[in-house]
N, C-alpha and C positions, 0 to 999 in steps of 0.2 A: 562554949564559945561557938559562934556561928562561922562555918567555913567561908573563905572569900569566894566571890563569884568567879566562875571560870571565864576568862576573857574570850576563849574560842567559842564559847556557847552563845547561841543567838537567843535574844529575848523575844518573846512572843507579845505583841501588843494586847492590851486588854480587850476582851470581847472576841478574840479569835482563838480557836482551839489549836493547839500544837499537836502535830502527828503523834508525838510521844505520849501526850496525856490522853489522847483519844484512844490510841491502840492498846497501851499497856499501862493503865493508871496505877495498878498495884506495883509494878516494877519501878515506875518513877517515884512513887511515894517512899519505897524502901531504899533505893539507891541514891535518890536526890540529884546533886549536882555532878556525880561521877559518870553518869550515862550520857552519851552523846549519840545523836542520830544524824545520819546523812540523808538529806532529802535530795533525791535525784530528780532531775527535771523529766517531765513527761515528754517522750518522743512521739511526735505526731506524724502521721503519714499523709498529711494534707498535700495534695498536688502531685503525689507520686504517680498516680494513674494518668494524670494529664501529661507528665513528662514522657511516660512510656508510650502513650498514643502519639505524641509529637515525634518521637524518635522513630517509631514503627512507620508512621505516615511518610516521613522523609525517606526512609529505606525503600518503601514500596514505590515511591515516585522515581527513585534512582533506578530500581530494577525495571520499571516500565519504560523509562527512557533508554536504558540499555537494550531492551527487547525491540523497541521501535527502531532505533538506530541500526542494530544488528540486522533487522529485517530489511532496511534500505540497502544495506551493503550486500546482503544475499540476493536481493532482487536484481541489483546491478551486475553482480557476477553471473546470474542466470541469463540476463540479456546479453552480456558480452559472450557467453558460451554459445548461445543460439546463433548470434551473428558470426562468430568464428567458424562454427560448423557449416553454416549456409555458404559462407565465402569459400571454404574449402571444397564444398560439394559443387559450387558453381565453377570453380577451377577445374575440378575433375571432368565435369561435363563439357567444358569448353575446349579441353585439350584434344578431344577426338580420339578415335581408336588407333590411328596409324602414323601420325606425322609429328615428329619431334620438334618441328619448327612452331608448333602451336603452344609451346610453353609460354611465350609472351602473351598469347591470347588468353591462356588460363590465368596468368597473373592479372591481366587487365579485367577479366571477369570477377576475380576475387576483390580487386580494388573497386569495381562498380558496386558490388554488394556493400562494401564498407561505406562508400560515399552515399548510398541510398539510405542506409540505416542511421546515418548521422553520428556514428561513432568514429573515434580515432583508432588507427591501427596501422599495421604494416604487413606487406606481403613480400615474402623472400623466396627465391628459388633455390632450394637446398641442393638439388641435383637435377639432371634432366628429367627425372620422373617424379620429383617431390616438390610441393610447394607448402611452405609453412605460413600460416595466417595468425597474427597476433592482434588482439583487439583490446583496447583500453576503454573501460566505461567508468563513469564517476556518478556518485549519488550524494545528496546532501541528507544528513540525518534530520528527521522532522523535529526531534526534541533538542538535540545539542546544537544543530546547525553546523556540525563538522562536515567536511567534504571527504568522502571515501573514494579512493580510486583502486579499481581491480583490474587485473590483467588475465585474460584467458587466451589459449592458443589452440589451434587445430592444425593437422597436417593432412594434405591431400596426396594420395598416390595417383599419379597421372596414368591414364590408360594408353600406354605406348606399346606398340608391337602385339596387339591383341590378335590381329589377323595371322601373324606368323607364329604366335605362341612364345615369343621372346619376352624376357623381363627387362626392365630398364637398368 
């Protein structure tokens, strides 16, 4: 008696070769219906390089944007530092060597440097011999369009009592 066909076994249409009959014809002839083969789908790597290139390109653009924006922020900080130093130096020169009443002239000289530079800032008299200059500079990132604000400060030690050798 002929065994009943296995319902889980797939029939191969006529004219097409089954993987089992091509690969192991003797085994199929001997075991017949009891052998089952699992045909795994072929995994293709199509498009995987394209995906990798796209992700890498986006990452490179992000890093380039961060570098450009960071450079704008650093340049703004350098400009603010230069202006703060120059304003403190102007305050030191304007104070003169001997008169404590020139503290107001020193502060005015520092404010003049700030106004000529076009940067915002403040000048504060910390003590009769010290002036603190704080400068705020802002820059816009060329890639992101964000505005970065940086603050730099400098202190001037005024020249008071140089003729007599005293310190403020």
